[in-house]
CHARMM internal coordinates of N, CA and C (Angstrom, degrees):
IC EDIT
DIST 1 N 1 CA 1.4510
DIST 1 CA 1 C 1.5268
ANGL 1 N 1 CA 1 C 110.64
DIST 1 C 2 N 1.3399
ANGL 1 CA 1 C 2 N 116.64
DIHE 1 N 1 CA 1 C 2 N -28.82
DIST 2 N 2 CA 1.4622
ANGL 1 C 2 N 2 CA 119.66
DIHE 1 CA 1 C 2 N 2 CA 177.43
DIST 2 CA 2 C 1.5252
ANGL 2 N 2 CA 2 C 109.44
DIHE 1 C 2 N 2 CA 2 C -64.07
DIST 2 C 3 N 1.3209
ANGL 2 CA 2 C 3 N 117.30
DIHE 2 N 2 CA 2 C 3 N -40.44
DIST 3 N 3 CA 1.4617
ANGL 2 C 3 N 3 CA 121.10
DIHE 2 CA 2 C 3 N 3 CA 179.78
DIST 3 CA 3 C 1.5229
ANGL 3 N 3 CA 3 C 110.63
DIHE 2 C 3 N 3 CA 3 C -63.04
DIST 3 C 4 N 1.3304
ANGL 3 CA 3 C 4 N 116.81
DIHE 3 N 3 CA 3 C 4 N -40.67
DIST 4 N 4 CA 1.4663
ANGL 3 C 4 N 4 CA 120.55
DIHE 3 CA 3 C 4 N 4 CA 176.13
DIST 4 CA 4 C 1.5210
ANGL 4 N 4 CA 4 C 110.08
DIHE 3 C 4 N 4 CA 4 C -63.60
DIST 4 C 5 N 1.3272
ANGL 4 CA 4 C 5 N 116.69
DIHE 4 N 4 CA 4 C 5 N -38.83
DIST 5 N 5 CA 1.4616
ANGL 4 C 5 N 5 CA 120.43
DIHE 4 CA 4 C 5 N 5 CA 179.59
DIST 5 CA 5 C 1.5215
ANGL 5 N 5 CA 5 C 111.94
DIHE 4 C 5 N 5 CA 5 C -63.99
DIST 5 C 6 N 1.3123
ANGL 5 CA 5 C 6 N 116.58
DIHE 5 N 5 CA 5 C 6 N -33.24
DIST 6 N 6 CA 1.4610
ANGL 5 C 6 N 6 CA 119.91
DIHE 5 CA 5 C 6 N 6 CA -179.31
DIST 6 CA 6 C 1.5284
ANGL 6 N 6 CA 6 C 111.26
DIHE 5 C 6 N 6 CA 6 C -80.83
DIST 6 C 7 N 1.3287
ANGL 6 CA 6 C 7 N 116.73
DIHE 6 N 6 CA 6 C 7 N -45.18
DIST 7 N 7 CA 1.4606
ANGL 6 C 7 N 7 CA 120.25
DIHE 6 CA 6 C 7 N 7 CA -175.26
DIST 7 CA 7 C 1.5288
ANGL 7 N 7 CA 7 C 113.06
DIHE 6 C 7 N 7 CA 7 C -79.99
DIST 7 C 8 N 1.3217
ANGL 7 CA 7 C 8 N 116.91
DIHE 7 N 7 CA 7 C 8 N -42.61
DIST 8 N 8 CA 1.4654
ANGL 7 C 8 N 8 CA 122.16
DIHE 7 CA 7 C 8 N 8 CA -178.92
DIST 8 CA 8 C 1.5269
ANGL 8 N 8 CA 8 C 109.26
DIHE 7 C 8 N 8 CA 8 C -132.25
DIST 8 C 9 N 1.3281
ANGL 8 CA 8 C 9 N 116.58
DIHE 8 N 8 CA 8 C 9 N 76.44
DIST 9 N 9 CA 1.4633
ANGL 8 C 9 N 9 CA 119.33
DIHE 8 CA 8 C 9 N 9 CA -174.92
DIST 9 CA 9 C 1.5296
ANGL 9 N 9 CA 9 C 113.78
DIHE 8 C 9 N 9 CA 9 C -56.45
DIST 9 C 10 N 1.3192
ANGL 9 CA 9 C 10 N 117.25
DIHE 9 N 9 CA 9 C 10 N -38.49
DIST 10 N 10 CA 1.4644
ANGL 9 C 10 N 10 CA 120.23
DIHE 9 CA 9 C 10 N 10 CA -178.47
DIST 10 CA 10 C 1.5187
ANGL 10 N 10 CA 10 C 111.12
DIHE 9 C 10 N 10 CA 10 C -63.70
DIST 10 C 11 N 1.3387
ANGL 10 CA 10 C 11 N 116.93
DIHE 10 N 10 CA 10 C 11 N -35.35
DIST 11 N 11 CA 1.4646
ANGL 10 C 11 N 11 CA 120.53
DIHE 10 CA 10 C 11 N 11 CA 179.94
DIST 11 CA 11 C 1.5264
ANGL 11 N 11 CA 11 C 110.93
DIHE 10 C 11 N 11 CA 11 C -68.15
DIST 11 C 12 N 1.3099
ANGL 11 CA 11 C 12 N 115.98
DIHE 11 N 11 CA 11 C 12 N -34.19
DIST 12 N 12 CA 1.4672
ANGL 11 C 12 N 12 CA 120.50
DIHE 11 CA 11 C 12 N 12 CA 177.19
DIST 12 CA 12 C 1.5230
ANGL 12 N 12 CA 12 C 110.74
DIHE 11 C 12 N 12 CA 12 C -59.23
DIST 12 C 13 N 1.3288
ANGL 12 CA 12 C 13 N 116.48
DIHE 12 N 12 CA 12 C 13 N -44.15
DIST 13 N 13 CA 1.4616
ANGL 12 C 13 N 13 CA 119.88
DIHE 12 CA 12 C 13 N 13 CA 178.75
DIST 13 CA 13 C 1.5250
ANGL 13 N 13 CA 13 C 111.38
DIHE 12 C 13 N 13 CA 13 C -67.75
DIST 13 C 14 N 1.3305
ANGL 13 CA 13 C 14 N 117.19
DIHE 13 N 13 CA 13 C 14 N -43.12
DIST 14 N 14 CA 1.4607
ANGL 13 C 14 N 14 CA 120.01
DIHE 13 CA 13 C 14 N 14 CA -178.69
DIST 14 CA 14 C 1.5290
ANGL 14 N 14 CA 14 C 111.78
DIHE 13 C 14 N 14 CA 14 C -63.85
DIST 14 C 15 N 1.3313
ANGL 14 CA 14 C 15 N 117.53
DIHE 14 N 14 CA 14 C 15 N -38.10
DIST 15 N 15 CA 1.4639
ANGL 14 C 15 N 15 CA 120.76
DIHE 14 CA 14 C 15 N 15 CA 179.93
DIST 15 CA 15 C 1.5240
ANGL 15 N 15 CA 15 C 112.06
DIHE 14 C 15 N 15 CA 15 C -66.66
DIST 15 C 16 N 1.3347
ANGL 15 CA 15 C 16 N 117.27
DIHE 15 N 15 CA 15 C 16 N -25.82
DIST 16 N 16 CA 1.4619
ANGL 15 C 16 N 16 CA 120.81
DIHE 15 CA 15 C 16 N 16 CA 178.80
DIST 16 CA 16 C 1.5229
ANGL 16 N 16 CA 16 C 112.10
DIHE 15 C 16 N 16 CA 16 C -94.96
DIST 16 C 17 N 1.3451
ANGL 16 CA 16 C 17 N 117.40
DIHE 16 N 16 CA 16 C 17 N 6.55
DIST 17 N 17 CA 1.4541
ANGL 16 C 17 N 17 CA 121.04
DIHE 16 CA 16 C 17 N 17 CA 175.47
DIST 17 CA 17 C 1.5142
ANGL 17 N 17 CA 17 C 114.60
DIHE 16 C 17 N 17 CA 17 C 84.47
DIST 17 C 18 N 1.3045
ANGL 17 CA 17 C 18 N 117.93
DIHE 17 N 17 CA 17 C 18 N 13.24
DIST 18 N 18 CA 1.4721
ANGL 17 C 18 N 18 CA 122.47
DIHE 17 CA 17 C 18 N 18 CA 178.74
DIST 18 CA 18 C 1.5307
ANGL 18 N 18 CA 18 C 108.18
DIHE 17 C 18 N 18 CA 18 C -96.18
DIST 18 C 19 N 1.3378
ANGL 18 CA 18 C 19 N 115.96
DIHE 18 N 18 CA 18 C 19 N 77.82
DIST 19 N 19 CA 1.4592
ANGL 18 C 19 N 19 CA 121.63
DIHE 18 CA 18 C 19 N 19 CA -172.77
DIST 19 CA 19 C 1.5249
ANGL 19 N 19 CA 19 C 111.62
DIHE 18 C 19 N 19 CA 19 C -64.23
DIST 19 C 20 N 1.3221
ANGL 19 CA 19 C 20 N 117.44
DIHE 19 N 19 CA 19 C 20 N -49.48
DIST 20 N 20 CA 1.4604
ANGL 19 C 20 N 20 CA 120.85
DIHE 19 CA 19 C 20 N 20 CA -177.74
DIST 20 CA 20 C 1.5286
ANGL 20 N 20 CA 20 C 111.14
DIHE 19 C 20 N 20 CA 20 C -63.32
DIST 20 C 21 N 1.3124
ANGL 20 CA 20 C 21 N 117.15
DIHE 20 N 20 CA 20 C 21 N -41.87
DIST 21 N 21 CA 1.4610
ANGL 20 C 21 N 21 CA 120.62
DIHE 20 CA 20 C 21 N 21 CA 177.66
DIST 21 CA 21 C 1.5281
ANGL 21 N 21 CA 21 C 110.64
DIHE 20 C 21 N 21 CA 21 C -64.66
DIST 21 C 22 N 1.3140
ANGL 21 CA 21 C 22 N 117.34
DIHE 21 N 21 CA 21 C 22 N -36.48
DIST 22 N 22 CA 1.4638
ANGL 21 C 22 N 22 CA 121.51
DIHE 21 CA 21 C 22 N 22 CA 177.85
DIST 22 CA 22 C 1.5127
ANGL 22 N 22 CA 22 C 112.01
DIHE 21 C 22 N 22 CA 22 C -64.94
DIST 22 C 23 N 1.3344
ANGL 22 CA 22 C 23 N 116.57
DIHE 22 N 22 CA 22 C 23 N -41.70
DIST 23 N 23 CA 1.4660
ANGL 22 C 23 N 23 CA 120.36
DIHE 22 CA 22 C 23 N 23 CA 178.35
DIST 23 CA 23 C 1.5180
ANGL 23 N 23 CA 23 C 110.52
DIHE 22 C 23 N 23 CA 23 C -66.67
DIST 23 C 24 N 1.3146
ANGL 23 CA 23 C 24 N 116.61
DIHE 23 N 23 CA 23 C 24 N -44.38
DIST 24 N 24 CA 1.4617
ANGL 23 C 24 N 24 CA 120.59
DIHE 23 CA 23 C 24 N 24 CA 178.16
DIST 24 CA 24 C 1.5271
ANGL 24 N 24 CA 24 C 110.89
DIHE 23 C 24 N 24 CA 24 C -62.90
DIST 24 C 25 N 1.3027
ANGL 24 CA 24 C 25 N 116.29
DIHE 24 N 24 CA 24 C 25 N -38.40
DIST 25 N 25 CA 1.4600
ANGL 24 C 25 N 25 CA 121.03
DIHE 24 CA 24 C 25 N 25 CA 179.78
DIST 25 CA 25 C 1.5298
ANGL 25 N 25 CA 25 C 111.29
DIHE 24 C 25 N 25 CA 25 C -67.02
DIST 25 C 26 N 1.3175
ANGL 25 CA 25 C 26 N 117.27
DIHE 25 N 25 CA 25 C 26 N -40.61
DIST 26 N 26 CA 1.4718
ANGL 25 C 26 N 26 CA 118.79
DIHE 25 CA 25 C 26 N 26 CA 179.58
DIST 26 CA 26 C 1.5196
ANGL 26 N 26 CA 26 C 110.77
DIHE 25 C 26 N 26 CA 26 C -68.35
DIST 26 C 27 N 1.3284
ANGL 26 CA 26 C 27 N 117.06
DIHE 26 N 26 CA 26 C 27 N -33.80
DIST 27 N 27 CA 1.4608
ANGL 26 C 27 N 27 CA 119.45
DIHE 26 CA 26 C 27 N 27 CA 175.18
DIST 27 CA 27 C 1.5213
ANGL 27 N 27 CA 27 C 110.79
DIHE 26 C 27 N 27 CA 27 C -65.83
DIST 27 C 28 N 1.3032
ANGL 27 CA 27 C 28 N 116.79
DIHE 27 N 27 CA 27 C 28 N -38.18
DIST 28 N 28 CA 1.4589
ANGL 27 C 28 N 28 CA 121.19
DIHE 27 CA 27 C 28 N 28 CA 177.05
DIST 28 CA 28 C 1.5271
ANGL 28 N 28 CA 28 C 110.54
DIHE 27 C 28 N 28 CA 28 C -69.47
DIST 28 C 29 N 1.3123
ANGL 28 CA 28 C 29 N 116.69
DIHE 28 N 28 CA 28 C 29 N -37.25
DIST 29 N 29 CA 1.4581
ANGL 28 C 29 N 29 CA 121.52
DIHE 28 CA 28 C 29 N 29 CA -176.09
DIST 29 CA 29 C 1.5214
ANGL 29 N 29 CA 29 C 112.33
DIHE 28 C 29 N 29 CA 29 C -75.16
DIST 29 C 30 N 1.3157
ANGL 29 CA 29 C 30 N 118.67
DIHE 29 N 29 CA 29 C 30 N -17.73
DIST 30 N 30 CA 1.4646
ANGL 29 C 30 N 30 CA 121.29
DIHE 29 CA 29 C 30 N 30 CA -179.30
DIST 30 CA 30 C 1.5258
ANGL 30 N 30 CA 30 C 110.90
DIHE 29 C 30 N 30 CA 30 C -57.59
DIST 30 C 31 N 1.3091
ANGL 30 CA 30 C 31 N 116.95
DIHE 30 N 30 CA 30 C 31 N -37.47
DIST 31 N 31 CA 1.4535
ANGL 30 C 31 N 31 CA 119.80
DIHE 30 CA 30 C 31 N 31 CA 177.09
DIST 31 CA 31 C 1.5146
ANGL 31 N 31 CA 31 C 108.86
DIHE 30 C 31 N 31 CA 31 C -85.72
DIST 31 C 32 N 1.3103
ANGL 31 CA 31 C 32 N 116.78
DIHE 31 N 31 CA 31 C 32 N 145.99
DIST 32 N 32 CA 1.4623
ANGL 31 C 32 N 32 CA 120.67
DIHE 31 CA 31 C 32 N 32 CA -179.44
DIST 32 CA 32 C 1.5171
ANGL 32 N 32 CA 32 C 110.87
DIHE 31 C 32 N 32 CA 32 C -65.50
DIST 32 C 33 N 1.3211
ANGL 32 CA 32 C 33 N 117.21
DIHE 32 N 32 CA 32 C 33 N -35.40
DIST 33 N 33 CA 1.4635
ANGL 32 C 33 N 33 CA 121.39
DIHE 32 CA 32 C 33 N 33 CA 179.24
DIST 33 CA 33 C 1.5275
ANGL 33 N 33 CA 33 C 110.25
DIHE 32 C 33 N 33 CA 33 C -68.48
DIST 33 C 34 N 1.3260
ANGL 33 CA 33 C 34 N 117.13
DIHE 33 N 33 CA 33 C 34 N -33.67
DIST 34 N 34 CA 1.4578
ANGL 33 C 34 N 34 CA 120.80
DIHE 33 CA 33 C 34 N 34 CA -177.93
DIST 34 CA 34 C 1.5136
ANGL 34 N 34 CA 34 C 114.43
DIHE 33 C 34 N 34 CA 34 C -80.16
DIST 34 C 35 N 1.3388
ANGL 34 CA 34 C 35 N 117.32
DIHE 34 N 34 CA 34 C 35 N -10.72
DIST 35 N 35 CA 1.4514
ANGL 34 C 35 N 35 CA 119.10
DIHE 34 CA 34 C 35 N 35 CA -177.35
DIST 35 CA 35 C 1.5212
ANGL 35 N 35 CA 35 C 112.03
DIHE 34 C 35 N 35 CA 35 C -66.41
DIST 35 C 36 N 1.3127
ANGL 35 CA 35 C 36 N 117.47
DIHE 35 N 35 CA 35 C 36 N -42.58
DIST 36 N 36 CA 1.4667
ANGL 35 C 36 N 36 CA 120.19
DIHE 35 CA 35 C 36 N 36 CA -179.10
DIST 36 CA 36 C 1.5314
ANGL 36 N 36 CA 36 C 111.98
DIHE 35 C 36 N 36 CA 36 C -63.38
DIST 36 C 37 N 1.3453
ANGL 36 CA 36 C 37 N 119.59
DIHE 36 N 36 CA 36 C 37 N -48.47
DIST 37 N 37 CA 1.4697
ANGL 36 C 37 N 37 CA 118.19
DIHE 36 CA 36 C 37 N 37 CA 175.98
DIST 37 CA 37 C 1.5261
ANGL 37 N 37 CA 37 C 112.76
DIHE 36 C 37 N 37 CA 37 C -61.37
DIST 37 C 38 N 1.3416
ANGL 37 CA 37 C 38 N 117.66
DIHE 37 N 37 CA 37 C 38 N -34.85
DIST 38 N 38 CA 1.4655
ANGL 37 C 38 N 38 CA 120.55
DIHE 37 CA 37 C 38 N 38 CA 178.51
DIST 38 CA 38 C 1.5232
ANGL 38 N 38 CA 38 C 110.72
DIHE 37 C 38 N 38 CA 38 C -65.00
DIST 38 C 39 N 1.3298
ANGL 38 CA 38 C 39 N 116.64
DIHE 38 N 38 CA 38 C 39 N -41.54
DIST 39 N 39 CA 1.4643
ANGL 38 C 39 N 39 CA 120.39
DIHE 38 CA 38 C 39 N 39 CA 178.83
DIST 39 CA 39 C 1.5247
ANGL 39 N 39 CA 39 C 111.24
DIHE 38 C 39 N 39 CA 39 C -66.05
DIST 39 C 40 N 1.3174
ANGL 39 CA 39 C 40 N 116.84
DIHE 39 N 39 CA 39 C 40 N -42.37
DIST 40 N 40 CA 1.4718
ANGL 39 C 40 N 40 CA 120.54
DIHE 39 CA 39 C 40 N 40 CA 178.13
DIST 40 CA 40 C 1.5202
ANGL 40 N 40 CA 40 C 110.41
DIHE 39 C 40 N 40 CA 40 C -63.60
DIST 40 C 41 N 1.3231
ANGL 40 CA 40 C 41 N 116.84
DIHE 40 N 40 CA 40 C 41 N -43.34
DIST 41 N 41 CA 1.4626
ANGL 40 C 41 N 41 CA 122.08
DIHE 40 CA 40 C 41 N 41 CA 178.78
DIST 41 CA 41 C 1.5293
ANGL 41 N 41 CA 41 C 110.16
DIHE 40 C 41 N 41 CA 41 C -59.88
DIST 41 C 42 N 1.3231
ANGL 41 CA 41 C 42 N 117.10
DIHE 41 N 41 CA 41 C 42 N -44.48
DIST 42 N 42 CA 1.4666
ANGL 41 C 42 N 42 CA 120.77
DIHE 41 CA 41 C 42 N 42 CA -178.20
DIST 42 CA 42 C 1.5270
ANGL 42 N 42 CA 42 C 111.40
DIHE 41 C 42 N 42 CA 42 C -65.05
DIST 42 C 43 N 1.3201
ANGL 42 CA 42 C 43 N 117.47
DIHE 42 N 42 CA 42 C 43 N -41.19
DIST 43 N 43 CA 1.4682
ANGL 42 C 43 N 43 CA 120.54
DIHE 42 CA 42 C 43 N 43 CA 179.83
DIST 43 CA 43 C 1.5270
ANGL 43 N 43 CA 43 C 110.35
DIHE 42 C 43 N 43 CA 43 C -66.35
DIST 43 C 44 N 1.3236
ANGL 43 CA 43 C 44 N 116.76
DIHE 43 N 43 CA 43 C 44 N -43.63
DIST 44 N 44 CA 1.4669
ANGL 43 C 44 N 44 CA 120.41
DIHE 43 CA 43 C 44 N 44 CA 179.07
DIST 44 CA 44 C 1.5244
ANGL 44 N 44 CA 44 C 110.65
DIHE 43 C 44 N 44 CA 44 C -63.74
DIST 44 C 45 N 1.3339
ANGL 44 CA 44 C 45 N 116.81
DIHE 44 N 44 CA 44 C 45 N -42.73
DIST 45 N 45 CA 1.4622
ANGL 44 C 45 N 45 CA 120.41
DIHE 44 CA 44 C 45 N 45 CA 179.56
DIST 45 CA 45 C 1.5311
ANGL 45 N 45 CA 45 C 110.79
DIHE 44 C 45 N 45 CA 45 C -63.83
DIST 45 C 46 N 1.3281
ANGL 45 CA 45 C 46 N 116.63
DIHE 45 N 45 CA 45 C 46 N -38.75
DIST 46 N 46 CA 1.4610
ANGL 45 C 46 N 46 CA 120.52
DIHE 45 CA 45 C 46 N 46 CA 178.10
DIST 46 CA 46 C 1.5269
ANGL 46 N 46 CA 46 C 110.61
DIHE 45 C 46 N 46 CA 46 C -64.46
DIST 46 C 47 N 1.3184
ANGL 46 CA 46 C 47 N 117.10
DIHE 46 N 46 CA 46 C 47 N -44.51
DIST 47 N 47 CA 1.4649
ANGL 46 C 47 N 47 CA 120.48
DIHE 46 CA 46 C 47 N 47 CA 178.56
DIST 47 CA 47 C 1.5273
ANGL 47 N 47 CA 47 C 111.44
DIHE 46 C 47 N 47 CA 47 C -64.47
DIST 47 C 48 N 1.3225
ANGL 47 CA 47 C 48 N 117.60
DIHE 47 N 47 CA 47 C 48 N -37.18
DIST 48 N 48 CA 1.4644
ANGL 47 C 48 N 48 CA 120.75
DIHE 47 CA 47 C 48 N 48 CA 177.23
DIST 48 CA 48 C 1.5241
ANGL 48 N 48 CA 48 C 110.97
DIHE 47 C 48 N 48 CA 48 C -65.70
DIST 48 C 49 N 1.3256
ANGL 48 CA 48 C 49 N 117.37
DIHE 48 N 48 CA 48 C 49 N -39.37
DIST 49 N 49 CA 1.4623
ANGL 48 C 49 N 49 CA 120.59
DIHE 48 CA 48 C 49 N 49 CA 178.60
DIST 49 CA 49 C 1.5235
ANGL 49 N 49 CA 49 C 110.70
DIHE 48 C 49 N 49 CA 49 C -64.63
DIST 49 C 50 N 1.3369
ANGL 49 CA 49 C 50 N 116.34
DIHE 49 N 49 CA 49 C 50 N -40.89
DIST 50 N 50 CA 1.4604
ANGL 49 C 50 N 50 CA 119.54
DIHE 49 CA 49 C 50 N 50 CA 177.62
DIST 50 CA 50 C 1.5266
ANGL 50 N 50 CA 50 C 111.00
DIHE 49 C 50 N 50 CA 50 C -64.73
DIST 50 C 51 N 1.3296
ANGL 50 CA 50 C 51 N 116.72
DIHE 50 N 50 CA 50 C 51 N -40.12
DIST 51 N 51 CA 1.4685
ANGL 50 C 51 N 51 CA 120.69
DIHE 50 CA 50 C 51 N 51 CA 179.09
DIST 51 CA 51 C 1.5276
ANGL 51 N 51 CA 51 C 110.51
DIHE 50 C 51 N 51 CA 51 C -65.23
DIST 51 C 52 N 1.3257
ANGL 51 CA 51 C 52 N 117.37
DIHE 51 N 51 CA 51 C 52 N -39.64
DIST 52 N 52 CA 1.4664
ANGL 51 C 52 N 52 CA 120.58
DIHE 51 CA 51 C 52 N 52 CA 178.11
DIST 52 CA 52 C 1.5218
ANGL 52 N 52 CA 52 C 111.09
DIHE 51 C 52 N 52 CA 52 C -61.71
DIST 52 C 53 N 1.3287
ANGL 52 CA 52 C 53 N 117.15
DIHE 52 N 52 CA 52 C 53 N -42.66
DIST 53 N 53 CA 1.4618
ANGL 52 C 53 N 53 CA 120.59
DIHE 52 CA 52 C 53 N 53 CA 178.68
DIST 53 CA 53 C 1.5289
ANGL 53 N 53 CA 53 C 110.59
DIHE 52 C 53 N 53 CA 53 C -64.23
DIST 53 C 54 N 1.3316
ANGL 53 CA 53 C 54 N 116.46
DIHE 53 N 53 CA 53 C 54 N -40.39
DIST 54 N 54 CA 1.4558
ANGL 53 C 54 N 54 CA 121.28
DIHE 53 CA 53 C 54 N 54 CA 179.65
DIST 54 CA 54 C 1.5296
ANGL 54 N 54 CA 54 C 110.57
DIHE 53 C 54 N 54 CA 54 C -63.56
DIST 54 C 55 N 1.3205
ANGL 54 CA 54 C 55 N 117.03
DIHE 54 N 54 CA 54 C 55 N -43.34
DIST 55 N 55 CA 1.4689
ANGL 54 C 55 N 55 CA 121.32
DIHE 54 CA 54 C 55 N 55 CA 179.07
DIST 55 CA 55 C 1.5265
ANGL 55 N 55 CA 55 C 110.30
DIHE 54 C 55 N 55 CA 55 C -64.79
DIST 55 C 56 N 1.3272
ANGL 55 CA 55 C 56 N 116.98
DIHE 55 N 55 CA 55 C 56 N -41.04
DIST 56 N 56 CA 1.4641
ANGL 55 C 56 N 56 CA 120.00
DIHE 55 CA 55 C 56 N 56 CA 178.56
DIST 56 CA 56 C 1.5274
ANGL 56 N 56 CA 56 C 111.35
DIHE 55 C 56 N 56 CA 56 C -61.57
DIST 56 C 57 N 1.3356
ANGL 56 CA 56 C 57 N 116.64
DIHE 56 N 56 CA 56 C 57 N -40.37
DIST 57 N 57 CA 1.4730
ANGL 56 C 57 N 57 CA 119.76
DIHE 56 CA 56 C 57 N 57 CA 178.06
DIST 57 CA 57 C 1.5226
ANGL 57 N 57 CA 57 C 111.02
DIHE 56 C 57 N 57 CA 57 C -65.47
DIST 57 C 58 N 1.3260
ANGL 57 CA 57 C 58 N 117.17
DIHE 57 N 57 CA 57 C 58 N -39.32
DIST 58 N 58 CA 1.4672
ANGL 57 C 58 N 58 CA 120.54
DIHE 57 CA 57 C 58 N 58 CA 179.55
DIST 58 CA 58 C 1.5252
ANGL 58 N 58 CA 58 C 110.55
DIHE 57 C 58 N 58 CA 58 C -65.97
DIST 58 C 59 N 1.3192
ANGL 58 CA 58 C 59 N 117.03
DIHE 58 N 58 CA 58 C 59 N -44.06
DIST 59 N 59 CA 1.4649
ANGL 58 C 59 N 59 CA 121.16
DIHE 58 CA 58 C 59 N 59 CA 179.13
DIST 59 CA 59 C 1.5220
ANGL 59 N 59 CA 59 C 110.74
DIHE 58 C 59 N 59 CA 59 C -62.66
DIST 59 C 60 N 1.3269
ANGL 59 CA 59 C 60 N 116.34
DIHE 59 N 59 CA 59 C 60 N -41.42
DIST 60 N 60 CA 1.4594
ANGL 59 C 60 N 60 CA 120.27
DIHE 59 CA 59 C 60 N 60 CA 179.22
DIST 60 CA 60 C 1.5262
ANGL 60 N 60 CA 60 C 110.69
DIHE 59 C 60 N 60 CA 60 C -65.24
DIST 60 C 61 N 1.3189
ANGL 60 CA 60 C 61 N 117.15
DIHE 60 N 60 CA 60 C 61 N -40.74
DIST 61 N 61 CA 1.4656
ANGL 60 C 61 N 61 CA 120.67
DIHE 60 CA 60 C 61 N 61 CA 179.46
DIST 61 CA 61 C 1.5261
ANGL 61 N 61 CA 61 C 110.68
DIHE 60 C 61 N 61 CA 61 C -66.06
DIST 61 C 62 N 1.3262
ANGL 61 CA 61 C 62 N 117.22
DIHE 61 N 61 CA 61 C 62 N -39.06
DIST 62 N 62 CA 1.4628
ANGL 61 C 62 N 62 CA 120.30
DIHE 61 CA 61 C 62 N 62 CA 178.29
DIST 62 CA 62 C 1.5211
ANGL 62 N 62 CA 62 C 111.00
DIHE 61 C 62 N 62 CA 62 C -66.80
DIST 62 C 63 N 1.3247
ANGL 62 CA 62 C 63 N 116.82
DIHE 62 N 62 CA 62 C 63 N -39.39
DIST 63 N 63 CA 1.4628
ANGL 62 C 63 N 63 CA 120.18
DIHE 62 CA 62 C 63 N 63 CA 178.65
DIST 63 CA 63 C 1.5265
ANGL 63 N 63 CA 63 C 110.62
DIHE 62 C 63 N 63 CA 63 C -64.89
DIST 63 C 64 N 1.3256
ANGL 63 CA 63 C 64 N 117.33
DIHE 63 N 63 CA 63 C 64 N -40.26
DIST 64 N 64 CA 1.4638
ANGL 63 C 64 N 64 CA 120.62
DIHE 63 CA 63 C 64 N 64 CA 177.84
DIST 64 CA 64 C 1.5195
ANGL 64 N 64 CA 64 C 111.16
DIHE 63 C 64 N 64 CA 64 C -67.36
DIST 64 C 65 N 1.3211
ANGL 64 CA 64 C 65 N 117.30
DIHE 64 N 64 CA 64 C 65 N -38.73
DIST 65 N 65 CA 1.4621
ANGL 64 C 65 N 65 CA 120.54
DIHE 64 CA 64 C 65 N 65 CA 178.96
DIST 65 CA 65 C 1.5305
ANGL 65 N 65 CA 65 C 110.40
DIHE 64 C 65 N 65 CA 65 C -66.55
DIST 65 C 66 N 1.2990
ANGL 65 CA 65 C 66 N 116.28
DIHE 65 N 65 CA 65 C 66 N -40.39
DIST 66 N 66 CA 1.4651
ANGL 65 C 66 N 66 CA 119.97
DIHE 65 CA 65 C 66 N 66 CA 178.94
DIST 66 CA 66 C 1.5197
ANGL 66 N 66 CA 66 C 110.61
DIHE 65 C 66 N 66 CA 66 C -66.14
DIST 66 C 67 N 1.3204
ANGL 66 CA 66 C 67 N 116.18
DIHE 66 N 66 CA 66 C 67 N -39.39
DIST 67 N 67 CA 1.4689
ANGL 66 C 67 N 67 CA 121.34
DIHE 66 CA 66 C 67 N 67 CA 179.56
DIST 67 CA 67 C 1.5252
ANGL 67 N 67 CA 67 C 109.99
DIHE 66 C 67 N 67 CA 67 C -65.08
DIST 67 C 68 N 1.3359
ANGL 67 CA 67 C 68 N 117.07
DIHE 67 N 67 CA 67 C 68 N -42.63
DIST 68 N 68 CA 1.4660
ANGL 67 C 68 N 68 CA 119.04
DIHE 67 CA 67 C 68 N 68 CA -179.33
DIST 68 CA 68 C 1.5334
ANGL 68 N 68 CA 68 C 111.52
DIHE 67 C 68 N 68 CA 68 C -71.79
DIST 68 C 69 N 1.3195
ANGL 68 CA 68 C 69 N 118.55
DIHE 68 N 68 CA 68 C 69 N -28.39
DIST 69 N 69 CA 1.4651
ANGL 68 C 69 N 69 CA 121.30
DIHE 68 CA 68 C 69 N 69 CA 176.93
DIST 69 CA 69 C 1.5327
ANGL 69 N 69 CA 69 C 112.27
DIHE 68 C 69 N 69 CA 69 C -72.53
DIST 69 C 70 N 1.3247
ANGL 69 CA 69 C 70 N 116.30
DIHE 69 N 69 CA 69 C 70 N -29.44
DIST 70 N 70 CA 1.4577
ANGL 69 C 70 N 70 CA 120.87
DIHE 69 CA 69 C 70 N 70 CA 178.63
DIST 70 CA 70 C 1.5205
ANGL 70 N 70 CA 70 C 112.24
DIHE 69 C 70 N 70 CA 70 C -74.86
DIST 70 C 71 N 1.3179
ANGL 70 CA 70 C 71 N 116.65
DIHE 70 N 70 CA 70 C 71 N -22.97
DIST 71 N 71 CA 1.4698
ANGL 70 C 71 N 71 CA 120.18
DIHE 70 CA 70 C 71 N 71 CA -178.69
DIST 71 CA 71 C 1.4528
ANGL 71 N 71 CA 71 C 111.57
DIHE 70 C 71 N 71 CA 71 C -87.40
END
COOR INIT
IC SEED 1 N 1 CA 1 C
IC BUILD
């Protein structure tokens, strides 16, 4: 997915369901100068999404551990 984020940043957003961000990214990517910022934006957004999922899993695991300790 990182490779898709670098080569086709707009597709990275569309595949994750971020339609508006994908459209904005393709408009930015149309210019050669805007392609690099679009690729960087897509990679950062992808890493943030992965971090959010990781944090959610940690919070869920802590909540389950706390629940089992209370019982």
